[in-house]
Structures are given as C-alpha cells and as structure tokens.
ROLONU-67458 format. One record per residue (C-alpha): residue number from 1; residue in three letters; x, y, z. Coordinates in steps of 0.25 Angstrom, whole numbers, plus 5000, padded with zeros to 4 digits. Example, Ala and Ser with C-alpha at 12.3 -4.5 7.8 and 13.67 -1.06 7.14 Angstrom:
2
+-------+------+------+------+------+
| torro | nuza |    u |    v |    w |
+-------+------+------+------+------+
|     1 |  ala | 5049 | 4982 | 5031 |
|     2 |  ser | 5055 | 4996 | 5029 |
+-------+------+------+------+------+
END
This chain:
253
+-------+------+------+------+------+
| torro | nuza |    u |    v |    w |
+-------+------+------+------+------+
|     1 |  met | 4960 | 4956 | 4946 |
|     2 |  glu | 4946 | 4962 | 4943 |
|     3 |  gln | 4946 | 4974 | 4934 |
|     4 |  ser | 4940 | 4983 | 4945 |
|     5 |  phe | 4952 | 4981 | 4954 |
|     6 |  lys | 4963 | 4985 | 4944 |
|     7 |  gly | 4968 | 4999 | 4945 |
|     8 |  arg | 4962 | 5009 | 4936 |
|     9 |  glu | 4959 | 5024 | 4935 |
|    10 |  met | 4974 | 5025 | 4938 |
|    11 |  met | 4980 | 5039 | 4938 |
|    12 |  phe | 4993 | 5045 | 4942 |
|    13 |  asp | 4996 | 5060 | 4943 |
|    14 |  ser | 5004 | 5069 | 4952 |
|    15 |  gln | 4995 | 5066 | 4964 |
|    16 |  gln | 4988 | 5053 | 4963 |
|    17 |  leu | 4988 | 5038 | 4958 |
|    18 |  gly | 4973 | 5033 | 4958 |
|    19 |  leu | 4967 | 5020 | 4954 |
|    20 |  ala | 4954 | 5012 | 4956 |
|    21 |  phe | 4956 | 4998 | 4963 |
|    22 |  gly | 4944 | 4990 | 4965 |
|    23 |  pro | 4935 | 4998 | 4974 |
|    24 |  leu | 4947 | 5007 | 4979 |
|    25 |  tyr | 4953 | 5019 | 4973 |
|    26 |  val | 4968 | 5020 | 4976 |
|    27 |  ser | 4975 | 5033 | 4975 |
|    28 |  leu | 4990 | 5037 | 4977 |
|    29 |  phe | 4993 | 5052 | 4981 |
|    30 |  gly | 5008 | 5056 | 4981 |
|    31 |  his | 5015 | 5066 | 4990 |
|    32 |  gln | 5005 | 5067 | 5001 |
|    33 |  lys | 5007 | 5073 | 5015 |
|    34 |  arg | 5008 | 5062 | 5026 |
|    35 |  met | 4994 | 5058 | 5031 |
|    36 |  ile | 4998 | 5059 | 5045 |
|    37 |  glu | 5003 | 5073 | 5044 |
|    38 |  asp | 4990 | 5079 | 5040 |
|    39 |  glu | 4981 | 5068 | 5047 |
|    40 |  gly | 4977 | 5062 | 5033 |
|    41 |  arg | 4969 | 5074 | 5028 |
|    42 |  ile | 4975 | 5076 | 5015 |
|    43 |  ala | 4975 | 5061 | 5012 |
|    44 |  ser | 4960 | 5060 | 5016 |
|    45 |  thr | 4956 | 5071 | 5007 |
|    46 |  leu | 4963 | 5063 | 4995 |
|    47 |  thr | 4955 | 5051 | 4999 |
|    48 |  val | 4941 | 5058 | 5000 |
|    49 |  ala | 4944 | 5063 | 4986 |
|    50 |  leu | 4946 | 5049 | 4981 |
|    51 |  gly | 4932 | 5045 | 4986 |
|    52 |  ala | 4934 | 5041 | 5001 |
|    53 |  ser | 4925 | 5044 | 5012 |
|    54 |  val | 4931 | 5055 | 5021 |
|    55 |  ser | 4927 | 5046 | 5033 |
|    56 |  lys | 4934 | 5033 | 5028 |
|    57 |  ile | 4948 | 5037 | 5025 |
|    58 |  cys | 4959 | 5028 | 5032 |
|    59 |  arg | 4972 | 5035 | 5033 |
|    60 |  val | 4984 | 5025 | 5035 |
|    61 |  ile | 4997 | 5028 | 5041 |
|    62 |  val | 5006 | 5017 | 5036 |
|    63 |  ala | 5018 | 5011 | 5044 |
|    64 |  ser | 5032 | 5013 | 5039 |
|    65 |  asp | 5038 | 5000 | 5047 |
|    66 |  gln | 5034 | 4990 | 5057 |
|    67 |  asn | 5036 | 5000 | 5068 |
|    68 |  gln | 5024 | 5008 | 5065 |
|    69 |  glu | 5010 | 5006 | 5068 |
|    70 |  gly | 5002 | 4998 | 5057 |
|    71 |  phe | 5014 | 4991 | 5050 |
|    72 |  gln | 5009 | 4981 | 5040 |
|    73 |  leu | 4995 | 4982 | 5046 |
|    74 |  thr | 4982 | 4983 | 5039 |
|    75 |  lys | 4971 | 4990 | 5047 |
|    76 |  val | 4956 | 4993 | 5044 |
|    77 |  ala | 4953 | 5007 | 5040 |
|    78 |  asp | 4951 | 5018 | 5050 |
|    79 |  tyr | 4945 | 5031 | 5046 |
|    80 |  thr | 4947 | 5039 | 5059 |
|    81 |  asp | 4962 | 5039 | 5060 |
|    82 |  phe | 4975 | 5035 | 5053 |
|    83 |  val | 4978 | 5020 | 5052 |
|    84 |  arg | 4992 | 5016 | 5055 |
|    85 |  ala | 4993 | 5003 | 5046 |
|    86 |  asp | 5000 | 4998 | 5033 |
|    87 |  gly | 4986 | 4995 | 5028 |
|    88 |  val | 4971 | 4998 | 5029 |
|    89 |  val | 4958 | 4991 | 5026 |
|    90 |  leu | 4947 | 4998 | 5018 |
|    91 |  thr | 4933 | 4991 | 5017 |
|    92 |  glu | 4923 | 5001 | 5013 |
|    93 |  pro | 4919 | 5011 | 5001 |
|    94 |  gly | 4923 | 5025 | 5004 |
|    95 |  ser | 4935 | 5021 | 5013 |
|    96 |  ala | 4949 | 5025 | 5010 |
|    97 |  ala | 4963 | 5023 | 5015 |
|    98 |  leu | 4976 | 5030 | 5013 |
|    99 |  leu | 4990 | 5028 | 5016 |
|   100 |  gln | 5003 | 5035 | 5012 |
|   101 |  thr | 5017 | 5029 | 5007 |
|   102 |  ala | 5029 | 5035 | 5000 |
|   103 |  asp | 5035 | 5023 | 4992 |
|   104 |  cys | 5027 | 5011 | 4999 |
|   105 |  ala | 5016 | 5005 | 4992 |
|   106 |  ser | 5001 | 5006 | 4995 |
|   107 |  gly | 4994 | 4993 | 4993 |
|   108 |  ile | 4979 | 4992 | 4991 |
|   109 |  leu | 4971 | 4978 | 4993 |
|   110 |  tyr | 4957 | 4975 | 4989 |
|   111 |  cys | 4950 | 4962 | 4992 |
|   112 |  pro | 4936 | 4961 | 4985 |
|   113 |  arg | 4932 | 4949 | 4994 |
|   114 |  thr | 4933 | 4957 | 5007 |
|   115 |  asn | 4930 | 4971 | 5000 |
|   116 |  arg | 4942 | 4976 | 5008 |
|   117 |  ala | 4954 | 4985 | 5004 |
|   118 |  val | 4967 | 4988 | 5010 |
|   119 |  leu | 4977 | 4999 | 5008 |
|   120 |  phe | 4991 | 4995 | 5013 |
|   121 |  his | 5005 | 5001 | 5014 |
|   122 |  gly | 5016 | 4993 | 5006 |
|   123 |  gly | 5029 | 4998 | 5011 |
|   124 |  arg | 5042 | 4990 | 5012 |
|   125 |  pro | 5040 | 4988 | 5028 |
|   126 |  ala | 5026 | 4984 | 5027 |
|   127 |  leu | 5029 | 4974 | 5016 |
|   128 |  thr | 5040 | 4968 | 5024 |
|   129 |  pro | 5036 | 4955 | 5030 |
|   130 |  phe | 5034 | 4957 | 5045 |
|   131 |  cys | 5031 | 4948 | 5056 |
|   132 |  arg | 5018 | 4950 | 5063 |
|   133 |  gln | 5013 | 4942 | 5075 |
|   134 |  glu | 4998 | 4943 | 5071 |
|   135 |  ser | 5001 | 4938 | 5057 |
|   136 |  gly | 5009 | 4926 | 5061 |
|   137 |  thr | 5019 | 4928 | 5050 |
|   138 |  cys | 5032 | 4936 | 5046 |
|   139 |  asp | 5028 | 4937 | 5032 |
|   140 |  trp | 5018 | 4949 | 5034 |
|   141 |  thr | 5017 | 4962 | 5027 |
|   142 |  val | 5007 | 4973 | 5025 |
|   143 |  val | 5002 | 4966 | 5013 |
|   144 |  glu | 4997 | 4954 | 5021 |
|   145 |  thr | 4990 | 4963 | 5031 |
|   146 |  ala | 4983 | 4970 | 5020 |
|   147 |  leu | 4979 | 4957 | 5013 |
|   148 |  gln | 4974 | 4951 | 5026 |
|   149 |  ala | 4965 | 4964 | 5029 |
|   150 |  val | 4960 | 4965 | 5015 |
|   151 |  thr | 4956 | 4951 | 5014 |
|   152 |  lys | 4952 | 4949 | 5028 |
|   153 |  gly | 4962 | 4937 | 5028 |
|   154 |  gly | 4955 | 4930 | 5017 |
|   155 |  ala | 4960 | 4927 | 5003 |
|   156 |  lys | 4968 | 4936 | 4995 |
|   157 |  asp | 4966 | 4932 | 4981 |
|   158 |  asp | 4955 | 4943 | 4978 |
|   159 |  val | 4963 | 4954 | 4984 |
|   160 |  val | 4968 | 4965 | 4974 |
|   161 |  ala | 4980 | 4974 | 4977 |
|   162 |  leu | 4986 | 4987 | 4972 |
|   163 |  val | 4999 | 4993 | 4976 |
|   164 |  ile | 5002 | 5008 | 4973 |
|   165 |  gly | 5011 | 5019 | 4977 |
|   166 |  asn | 5025 | 5012 | 4979 |
|   167 |  ile | 5039 | 5014 | 4975 |
|   168 |  cys | 5043 | 5005 | 4964 |
|   169 |  gly | 5052 | 4993 | 4966 |
|   170 |  gln | 5064 | 4999 | 4958 |
|   171 |  cys | 5064 | 5011 | 4967 |
|   172 |  phe | 5063 | 5004 | 4980 |
|   173 |  lys | 5077 | 4999 | 4982 |
|   174 |  his | 5084 | 4994 | 4994 |
|   175 |  glu | 5098 | 4993 | 4988 |
|   176 |  his | 5105 | 5000 | 5000 |
|   177 |  glu | 5110 | 4991 | 5011 |
|   178 |  ser | 5103 | 4998 | 5022 |
|   179 |  ala | 5090 | 4995 | 5015 |
|   180 |  his | 5092 | 4980 | 5012 |
|   181 |  his | 5085 | 4975 | 5024 |
|   182 |  leu | 5073 | 4982 | 5019 |
|   183 |  ala | 5072 | 4974 | 5007 |
|   184 |  glu | 5077 | 4961 | 5013 |
|   185 |  pro | 5064 | 4955 | 5017 |
|   186 |  phe | 5060 | 4955 | 5002 |
|   187 |  leu | 5072 | 4950 | 4996 |
|   188 |  his | 5068 | 4936 | 4996 |
|   189 |  leu | 5057 | 4940 | 4986 |
|   190 |  gly | 5066 | 4945 | 4976 |
|   191 |  glu | 5060 | 4950 | 4963 |
|   192 |  lys | 5046 | 4948 | 4968 |
|   193 |  val | 5047 | 4961 | 4976 |
|   194 |  phe | 5060 | 4968 | 4971 |
|   195 |  ala | 5061 | 4976 | 4959 |
|   196 |  asp | 5076 | 4975 | 4960 |
|   197 |  val | 5081 | 4964 | 4970 |
|   198 |  glu | 5096 | 4968 | 4969 |
|   199 |  asn | 5093 | 4983 | 4974 |
|   200 |  lys | 5081 | 4978 | 4983 |
|   201 |  ala | 5071 | 4986 | 4975 |
|   202 |  leu | 5058 | 4982 | 4982 |
|   203 |  asp | 5046 | 4983 | 4975 |
|   204 |  leu | 5034 | 4985 | 4985 |
|   205 |  tyr | 5023 | 4982 | 4975 |
|   206 |  lys | 5030 | 4968 | 4973 |
|   207 |  val | 5031 | 4965 | 4988 |
|   208 |  ile | 5016 | 4968 | 4989 |
|   209 |  lys | 5012 | 4960 | 4977 |
|   210 |  his | 5021 | 4948 | 4982 |
|   211 |  arg | 5014 | 4948 | 4996 |
|   212 |  leu | 5000 | 4950 | 4990 |
|   213 |  met | 5002 | 4938 | 4980 |
|   214 |  his | 5009 | 4930 | 4991 |
|   215 |  ala | 4996 | 4932 | 5000 |
|   216 |  gly | 4987 | 4928 | 4989 |
|   217 |  val | 4983 | 4941 | 4981 |
|   218 |  arg | 4983 | 4938 | 4966 |
|   219 |  glu | 4994 | 4944 | 4958 |
|   220 |  glu | 4984 | 4950 | 4948 |
|   221 |  asn | 4977 | 4957 | 4959 |
|   222 |  ile | 4989 | 4965 | 4963 |
|   223 |  ser | 4992 | 4978 | 4956 |
|   224 |  his | 5002 | 4990 | 4957 |
|   225 |  thr | 5002 | 5004 | 4952 |
|   226 |  gly | 5014 | 5014 | 4953 |
|   227 |  pro | 5020 | 5024 | 4952 |
|   228 |  cys | 5033 | 5022 | 4960 |
|   229 |  thr | 5033 | 5032 | 4971 |
|   230 |  phe | 5048 | 5034 | 4970 |
|   231 |  glu | 5047 | 5037 | 4955 |
|   232 |  thr | 5035 | 5046 | 4956 |
|   233 |  pro | 5037 | 5060 | 4960 |
|   234 |  val | 5023 | 5063 | 4964 |
|   235 |  leu | 5023 | 5051 | 4974 |
|   236 |  ser | 5031 | 5051 | 4987 |
|   237 |  ser | 5042 | 5042 | 4989 |
|   238 |  his | 5051 | 5040 | 5001 |
|   239 |  arg | 5063 | 5036 | 4992 |
|   240 |  arg | 5062 | 5050 | 4986 |
|   241 |  gly | 5062 | 5056 | 5000 |
|   242 |  asp | 5048 | 5061 | 5000 |
|   243 |  thr | 5041 | 5063 | 5013 |
|   244 |  asp | 5027 | 5063 | 5009 |
|   245 |  arg | 5018 | 5052 | 5005 |
|   246 |  asn | 5009 | 5045 | 4994 |
|   247 |  thr | 4995 | 5043 | 4999 |
|   248 |  thr | 4988 | 5030 | 4994 |
|   249 |  val | 4973 | 5031 | 4995 |
|   250 |  val | 4963 | 5020 | 4994 |
|   251 |  val | 4948 | 5023 | 4993 |
|   252 |  trp | 4937 | 5013 | 4993 |
|   253 |  arg | 4927 | 5019 | 4983 |
+-------+------+------+------+------+
END
C-alpha cells in the first residue's frame, strides 16, 4: 500500500477518533443524537468543521435488516435529503458522507483508478449473504455492492479499505441458542471470521476483510482501527444498552 493511504494523524479522546486516509479524512464521534431526530443539523455541523462544503454533505440512514429501504445497497451521494442505503459514493473534493452505528462497523473504500470513495455500513445483517435478483447470486453482501460502486465494476486490486467503529470479535458472542441462527451463515468459515468459534463470537472486521480479499482486494490494502465500541465508554454500544449512536464522518479534502 502506498504510504499516502496509510492511516496517520490518528487521535482518540473523549469525543473523536480521526485519521487521514488517502484524500479522505475519517472521523468517529461517540454518543451522538440520531440524525433523523434533528434532521442532521448536529452531524452536518461536525462535518463542516472537518472541512466539508456545507452544500455537499450526504447524510445516510442505514438499514437494520432486509425489510428496510436501502438494505445492502450503495447509492450515489445526494446532498439535498437523507439517503436510505447501506453505502454511499463520493466523487469530488469538498464532499462528505456520514452514517451512524452503535456496534456495527463502518467501512471506507477508495479506488485511485476511478477516484471514487465509498462509505458503507458493515452490520451483521448487511454482511450476511442475501439473494438478489439483480446480482444473479445468493453470495451477495454490502461489501460486494460497495466494491462494485467504487470500482465501476472493474478490477479491485488497487482498492484500499479501512474499517472502524465496531464491536470487537470477543465481545460479539452469539452463544445463546436464540442467537445461533444469526451466526449460522458464517460458521462454515470458522476461525477466518470468528474470534471464538465455540461461543460464536463473530468478528465483523474479519468478515469484511474475508469478503474484500475474496473479491480481489489485496490483503496489504486492508486496515482496521479500534477501539471496541463495547469496551469503550465514550462510544455508543447496543450491547451496553445505549440508545444513541456513533457518527462516522468521511470528508474528501
């Protein structure tokens, strides 16, 4: 990976994790009000402070499951209204995208060949293979839709990827019988995606990395930064019972 694409300028305090990633600046803010509740005003203020143009901010409302609009889909940025999708494409300096999670991963892809970036929501449902008529396959997740969008359907070997803001594998257990079915689609991959197979402790970063590599992204181009949302009090976590959100912001500087 080129040095310019490695995470640097990294910091983490009670409010923010931030790092540079190619032409992008990626930031994670803990314990934020839901965007939909204040129409995105607070989140937009944060984004402008990081260098985005006030007229080029895309606010993404992600899907919790396949019954919600935009599930596993990646859409082109819309700066006039909320975008309901699990991924959004950025193509120009000054633009920004933000989405909210509370244990799920945020994934950022950048393709130097197409000069496109994608911010996507890497929750367990979005990472579970799902049959889509338009793709012609049942081995399809948000990772594939994001890759297709960032590369325009071309080669994947120059794509660089960053994953942030998720619960760690050890803390994301599905050991109770009622949760076994949620982990079942991943069990055939074993230690490739589980931190602890016996307790079905699913590692979201490992799932994303596996799917990226399977699709043609080079391992050395994939990186991850913590901290674990469950173990970090200044970040929101569903598993701790939080009702607010972490906001991931990507600004194209």
